[in-house]
VEXSE-581079 format. One record per residue: x, y, z of N, C-alpha, C in turn; residue number from 1; residue in three letters. Coordinates in steps of 0.2 Angstrom, whole numbers. Layout:
// VEXSE-581079
X, Y, Z, X, Y, Z, X, Y, Z, NUM, Ala $
...
***
This chain:
// VEXSE-581079
-291, 547, 164, -294, 551, 159, -294, 558, 164, 1, Unk $
-294, 563, 163, -295, 567, 167, -301, 574, 162, 2, Unk $
-307, 572, 164, -310, 580, 162, -312, 586, 165, 3, Unk $
-318, 588, 163, -319, 594, 165, -326, 595, 167, 4, Unk $
-327, 595, 172, -335, 594, 175, -340, 600, 177, 5, Unk $
-345, 601, 172, -348, 606, 177, -353, 605, 182, 6, Unk $
-352, 610, 185, -357, 607, 194, -362, 614, 194, 7, Unk $
-368, 611, 195, -373, 615, 196, -372, 619, 204, 8, Unk $
-376, 625, 201, -376, 630, 209, -377, 626, 215, 9, Unk $
-383, 620, 214, -387, 615, 221, -380, 614, 224, 10, Unk $
-374, 612, 220, -370, 607, 222, -363, 610, 221, 11, Unk $
-363, 617, 222, -356, 620, 223, -356, 622, 232, 12, Unk $
-359, 622, 235, -358, 621, 243, -351, 614, 243, 13, Unk $
-352, 611, 240, -347, 604, 242, -341, 609, 236, 14, Unk $
-340, 609, 231, -333, 612, 226, -331, 619, 228, 15, Unk $
-336, 622, 228, -334, 631, 229, -331, 632, 221, 16, Unk $
-333, 630, 217, -332, 631, 209, -336, 628, 205, 17, Unk $
-337, 633, 199, -342, 630, 194, -339, 626, 190, 18, Unk $
-333, 624, 189, -329, 619, 187, -324, 616, 190, 19, Unk $
-325, 610, 189, -319, 606, 192, -316, 601, 188, 20, Unk $
-311, 597, 191, -306, 593, 185, -310, 586, 189, 21, Unk $
-311, 580, 188, -310, 572, 190, -307, 567, 183, 22, Unk $
-305, 564, 188, -303, 558, 183, -307, 552, 185, 23, Unk $
-308, 548, 178, -312, 541, 179, -312, 539, 170, 24, Unk $
-312, 531, 170, -314, 530, 162, -322, 529, 162, 25, Unk $
-326, 530, 166, -332, 528, 165, -336, 535, 171, 26, Unk $
-343, 537, 170, -346, 541, 174, -346, 540, 181, 27, Unk $
-344, 532, 183, -346, 530, 188, -341, 531, 192, 28, Unk $
-334, 529, 189, -328, 530, 191, -327, 537, 192, 29, Unk $
-328, 541, 189, -328, 550, 189, -331, 553, 195, 30, Unk $
-339, 550, 197, -341, 551, 203, -339, 551, 208, 31, Unk $
-334, 543, 210, -332, 542, 213, -326, 546, 215, 32, Unk $
-322, 548, 210, -316, 553, 211, -317, 558, 212, 33, Unk $
-325, 563, 210, -326, 569, 213, -327, 566, 221, 34, Unk $
-330, 560, 222, -332, 559, 230, -325, 561, 234, 35, Unk $
-320, 558, 234, -314, 557, 235, -312, 565, 236, 36, Unk $
-313, 570, 231, -311, 576, 232, -316, 581, 236, 37, Unk $
-322, 580, 235, -328, 583, 237, -330, 580, 241, 38, Unk $
-331, 576, 248, -335, 572, 250, -342, 574, 252, 39, Unk $
-347, 571, 250, -354, 570, 250, -358, 573, 244, 40, Unk $
-353, 573, 239, -355, 577, 233, -361, 571, 230, 41, Unk $
-354, 565, 229, -358, 559, 226, -367, 557, 228, 42, Unk $
-368, 556, 235, -374, 555, 236, -379, 559, 233, 43, Unk $
-377, 565, 231, -383, 571, 229, -385, 569, 223, 44, Unk $
-380, 566, 218, -382, 563, 212, -385, 557, 208, 45, Unk $
-380, 551, 214, -380, 545, 215, -385, 540, 219, 46, Unk $
-390, 538, 218, -393, 534, 224, -390, 527, 226, 47, Unk $
-393, 525, 232, -392, 519, 236, -391, 511, 231, 48, Unk $
-394, 513, 225, -395, 508, 221, -388, 511, 217, 49, Unk $
-384, 514, 215, -380, 518, 211, -382, 518, 205, 50, Unk $
-389, 520, 205, -392, 525, 199, -392, 532, 200, 51, Unk $
-392, 535, 194, -393, 544, 194, -399, 545, 199, 52, Unk $
-399, 550, 202, -406, 552, 204, -410, 555, 199, 53, Unk $
-418, 554, 199, -421, 557, 193, -420, 565, 192, 54, Unk $
-417, 569, 197, -419, 576, 196, -412, 576, 192, 55, Unk $
-407, 572, 191, -401, 574, 189, -400, 572, 182, 56, Unk $
-396, 578, 177, -397, 576, 170, -389, 576, 171, 57, Unk $
-385, 573, 166, -378, 571, 165, -379, 573, 157, 58, Unk $
-372, 578, 155, -372, 578, 150, -364, 578, 146, 59, Unk $
-365, 573, 144, -356, 572, 140, -355, 574, 135, 60, Unk $
-351, 579, 133, -350, 582, 125, -359, 585, 124, 61, Unk $
-362, 586, 128, -368, 591, 126, -374, 584, 123, 62, Unk $
-371, 577, 126, -377, 571, 124, -380, 570, 131, 63, Unk $
-386, 568, 133, -389, 568, 140, -387, 560, 139, 64, Unk $
-384, 559, 145, -381, 552, 147, -386, 548, 155, 65, Unk $
-389, 543, 155, -391, 540, 161, -387, 536, 164, 66, Unk $
-381, 531, 160, -379, 526, 162, -372, 529, 168, 67, Unk $
-370, 524, 173, -365, 526, 176, -359, 523, 172, 68, Unk $
-362, 518, 168, -356, 514, 165, -352, 517, 158, 69, Unk $
-355, 523, 158, -355, 526, 151, -347, 528, 152, 70, Unk $
-345, 526, 145, -336, 528, 145, -335, 535, 144, 71, Unk $
-330, 537, 147, -328, 545, 146, -320, 545, 142, 72, Unk $
-320, 550, 140, -313, 549, 136, -310, 556, 140, 73, Unk $
-304, 556, 139, -299, 561, 141, -301, 567, 137, 74, Unk $
-302, 573, 140, -305, 579, 139, -312, 579, 136, 75, Unk $
-316, 576, 138, -322, 575, 139, -326, 581, 142, 76, Unk $
-331, 583, 141, -335, 590, 146, -341, 586, 149, 77, Unk $
-341, 586, 153, -348, 584, 158, -350, 589, 161, 78, Unk $
-357, 589, 161, -359, 595, 165, -364, 592, 168, 79, Unk $
-366, 592, 175, -371, 591, 180, -376, 594, 180, 80, Unk $
-383, 595, 179, -389, 596, 178, -393, 594, 182, 81, Unk $
-394, 601, 188, -401, 599, 191, -407, 601, 190, 82, Unk $
-412, 594, 186, -418, 597, 182, -423, 600, 187, 83, Unk $
-426, 605, 185, -430, 607, 189, -435, 604, 189, 84, Unk $
-440, 603, 196, -446, 597, 196, -450, 604, 197, 85, Unk $
-457, 603, 192, -461, 610, 195, -468, 606, 195, 86, Unk $
-472, 611, 195, -480, 608, 194, -485, 610, 199, 87, Unk $
***
């Protein structure tokens, strides 16, 4: 499964591109593939307990997803969004 992934500005130091391609049957596998291609990126999105960091939002075809086990289909569009915390 190869899908297009939108990378937020804060993580483009790793990818040097706003859109990249990644492979994987699940979000977790996709982030593992992104880590192989762009070392260090996954740790910015996924914590030591294999959970998405609270400030990271993941959208698959526009639908918000929080589970790394979420299944992906070929040609899915995955957007990684950095939530702005403020106050």
